[in-house]
N, C-alpha and C positions, 0 to 999 in steps of 0.2 A: 451158593449163587441163588438169588430169588427166582422161583419158577416163572414169574411173570416177565422176566427179561427175555426178549426175543432171541431165539437160538442163534440167528445170523449175527448178533451183536456180541455174543459171548467170547469168540476168539479174539476180537478187537480189545474187549475189555480186559481179557486175561493177559494180554500183552503189555498192559499198563502196570506200573508199580501198584503195590497194595493200597497206598494212599490215594493215588489218582483213581484207581478202580473204585474204591469206596465212594469218592466224590462223584464220579460219573454215574455210578448206581443210584446215589441219592437224587441226582438231578433227573435221571430217567424215571425214577418212581414218582417224583414230584410232578413232572410233566404229565405222567399218565393219570395221576390224581387230579391235576387241574382240568384235564380234558374231561374226565368223568363228572367233576363237580359242575363244569360248564354245561354238559348235557342236562344234568339233574336241575340246575337253576333254570335253564331254558324250559324244561318240562313243568317245573313249578310255576313259572310265570304264565305259560300257556294254560295250564290247569286253572290258575287263578282267574285269568281273563274269562275262560269259559264259565266258570262258577258265577263270576259277577254278572255275566250276560244272562245266564239262566235266571238269576235272582231278580233281574230287572224285568223280564218278560211279562210277568203277570201284570205289572203296573202300566203296561201300554194298552191293555184292553179297557174298553169303556166300563165305568163303574156300574155296578148292579145294586139296586136298593135291596136291603134285607130289613125286615121288620124288627124294630128294637124291643118289641113286646107286644102284648094283646091289644086289640082295638079298645078305645074308650072314648067317652063323650068329652072331647077337648073343650068345646065351647062352654060346656057346664062348668068344667074345672076352672076355666079362665074368667068367667063372668064376673066383672066388677074388679078384677085383680089388677095390680100394678107391679112393674118390674123395673128396677134401676140397674143398668148396666154400666159397670165401672171398668173401663180398659186401663191397662198399664200406662198408656199415654194416648191421648187424643190425637197426637201427631202420627200415630201408626196407621197407614192406610189400610192395612189388612184388618184391624180391629174395627176401624171406622165402617168398613165394608160389611162386616158381620152385623154390627149394630144397626146399620141402615136397613138391612134385610130383616133383622129381628122386629124392627118397628112395623114393617109391611106385614110380616106374618102375624104379629100380635094383633093388628087391626082386624084381620079376617076372623080371628078367634075371640075378640073382645078382651084381650090382654093389652093393657097400656104399657108401653115400653119407652123408656127415657134414657139418654146417655148422661152420665155425669162427666162433664168436660173437665180435663186435668192435664197437667204437664209432666206427669210422671213422678210427682212427689208423694211419698207415703203420707205426708200430713194432708195432702189434698184427697187421697183415698179415704183417710179417716173421716174427713169432712163430709164426704160422699155417703158413707155409712150413717153418720148422724143425721144428714139430710133425709135419708130414706126412713129413718125411724120417726123424725119429726112430722113427716108428711104421709105416714102410715102406708108405705109400700108394703107389699106382701113378700116380694123376693128381691134380694140383692144378688146381682150376677157379677162375680169377680172373674173377669175374662182374661185369660191368656197373659199372665205375668203379675197379676196382683196377688201377693202371697199372703194368705190369711194369717200366717204367723205374725206378720207386722201389724195386724189389726185386731188382735185377740180381745183387748178390752172393749173395743167398739162393737165387735161381733157378739160378745157376751151380753152387751146392753141391748142389741138388736134382738137377740133371741129372747131376752126377758120381755121385750115388748111385742113379741109375736111376730118378728120379721125374720124370715128364713134367709141365711147367706149360703150361696151355692157357688161352686167353681166350675168353670168349663174351659176346655182346650188349655189346660194348665199342667196337670200332673201326667207322668207316664204311668201305665198300668202297674209297673214295678214299685211305684212310690205310694206309701199310704197317705190318704188324704188327711188334711187337718181334722181332728175329731170335732171341731166347732162347726164344720161345714155340714149343712143339712142334706146336701148331695153333692156328688162330683162326677163329671164326665171327662175322663182322661183321654189322651191321644197317645198313639205308639211312637213316641219321640225316639226311642231306642231303634225302632225299625227304620225311622227316617234316617238316622245316622248311618245305618247299615247301607241303605239304598244311595245315600250320597257317596259313601266310599265305593260302592259297586260301580256307580256311574263313572267316578274318576278312574277306577281300575280299567274299566271297558274302554273309555275314550282315550286313555293314554297308552293303551296296549300294555298295561302293567309297569308303567314307569311314572306314575303320578308323583310330583313334587309339589306338596299342597300347602297353601297358607289359608288358615282357618280364621275367620271373624266371629267372635262369639260374645255373648253377655252372660257372664258366669253367675251374676246375682239372680237370674231367672232359674228357679229350681229344675225345669225340664231340660235345661242345658246339659246338666250332668249326664242323664241317661242318653241323650242324644250323642254326646261326644264319646261315650263309652261305646255305643254301637259303631260309630265311625272308627274308632281306633281298633275295636275287636276285629271288625271286617277286614281292614288293611292288614293286620297281623295274621289273619287266617288265609288270605287269599293273594297277598301281593308282597313278595320278599324284597321287590326293589321300590316300593312305594315309600314315601316318607312325609310326615307332617313336618314342614320345614320351620313353620312359625305358627304361634296362636296368638292373635291380637284380641285382647279382651277389652271391650268397650261397654260401659254402662248404658242402659237404655236412654237415659236422658242426655247422653253425650254423643249419640250416633251422629248428629248433624255437625258437630265440631271436630270430632276426633277420628272418625273412621277414614275419611279421605286422606288427611296428612299422614296418619300412621301406616296406612296401606301403600301410599306412595313411597315412603321411606323404606318400607319392607320390601317392596319390589325392586327398588334400586339396590338394596343391599343383598338381594338374593336372586341373581339372574337366572337360576336353574329353576325357579317356580314356573310351573305350567298349569296349575290349577288354583283358583280361589274359591273357597267355600265360605260364603257368608250364611250362616245357618238359619237365619230368618230373613226372608227375601226383601222385606222393606229396607234392609241395610244396602241393598243393591243400588239405590239412588245415589249412594256416596262411594260405592265400589266402582261402578262403571266409569265415572270421570277420572278416578285415580288411575285405572288401567289405561285409559286414553292418553292422559297426560304424560305417563311414562313410556308411551310408545309401545305398549304390550298388547294392544288390541290385535286379536288374531293369533297371537302367541300364547296367551293365558285364557284358558277356558273357565267359566263361572258356572257353578252348579249350586242350587239353593232350594228352598222349601217354603211353601205356603200357597202359592198360586194367586198372589195379589195381581189385578189386572195390569197395572203399569209395568210390573216385572215380566208379565207374559208378553207385553209389547216389546220389551228388551230382547225376549227370546226371538220374536219375529224379525227384529232389526239385526239380529247377530251379535248383540252385546252380552247376552247371557246364553249359555249352551243348553241348559236344561233347568226346569223348575218342577218340583214335585208338588203338584196342585191338589187343593181341596177346594171344592165348591163353597164359597162363602155363604151362598144362599142355603146350601144343604146344611152347613154348620149351624145357620140360624134356625132352621127347621128342627134340627136334632136337639139344639140346646132348649129351645121352647118345649119340644116334646118331653125330654127328660125332666125338666123342671115342673111341668104340669103334672106328670105322673107322681113326682115327690109330693106336690102340693095336695094332691088327692089320695095319698096313702097307697099308691100303686108301686110295684117294684121298679127301681130306677135301673136303666141299662148299665152294664159294666163299663162301657166306654161311649164315647160320642158316636161312633159307628159311622163316621164319614170316610169313604174309601179314598185312597191316595190314587192319583192319576198323573203319569208323567207327560209333560209337555216338552217337545223339542221342535226343531225346525220342521219336522215332518208333519206335525198335527196342530201346531199352535194357532193356525188361522181358524180352527174350529171354535176358538175362544172369542172370536169376533175381531173386527178391525175398526177402532181399537178394541182391545179385550174388555169383556164385561165380567161381572161378578159370578154369573151363573151360567155362562155358555161353555160348551165343549165337553161337559160331563153327561149329556143326556138329560131327559126330564123325568126318567123313571121314578126318582125319588119324590117329585112333587105329587104324582098321582098316588104313590105309596102312602105318603103322610096323609093325604086327603082321605084315603080309605081308612086308615087307622083312626083318624080323628072324627069319623062319622060325617064327613063333609060331602062325600060321594060314594057310590057303591062300585 
């Protein structure tokens, strides 16, 4: 007889025939095992929620500026120089916001910044590089989604003409930059994926059933998704990615909403939608409303685009991992000018992440602005670095 069988049960069990005894014993052991596993499962879920909550905590504090390098005469480096910024699509409000701020920051330093308007077609990106060469630009800025691999012949021609092609807000630090890039300012996309998972774990109390919307052709999507999956696997035994909807950047406006509507109707258990780049949210929010899931499905995303912060304030989006677009503009120009002047380039873009939710989103303005809610520490920091103030 198994020692774990309660003594009070033994006479009853012994009164049964051998076959019935064995059956009852197996059932008793199985019940004990299920009870034990239930306690272990509850502990694992509770521990995972606690771990996710701890991981989120540092990103609720206001960002603090850290100098990316030594002070230098930025105006001297920028004097008479021109930069052409090529976004992956001019329809992306996040990228438009960064370039708008680059133009303003550049004016103060004497750097002329211009956007190459495009609709997300690689042939248009190539035309932009050729335009920069013909018009004697000094820097080509491939920003957030323009893969140098698709433009290698044009980048080689630009390099031969003395034009430096650089990338910003594109690679994860784990990804090697294209060797033709004169400089690269990566962003912690893997960390973002982990934070998105942590938020879903915390807000669902360890029961997130997630639908992800992604654009797989954008290289940093891979490390972001890896971070999300790894964090769920590490901290949430009851969480699951129910579906991944892959939509190319140029198809966001036509495919995200109908695809998400169909997926939500087919998967009533979904309680979290994660559009990994927040400009997708303009098509996500209507899909959730139309399917009657507002209030039942939470949305968590990344970038801090102002109109999406307005969604947070209105209750349509639960959380947005923000980056100050103005801070990104400062950091991009700082890194590129350092490269132009032969100074060491920062290892990454150096813009801290900051979580916005219902508790603090009003700090971003009503309506939200590109540079509000993050503090102004970085503005004074860059001005000191660039020799504009003491």
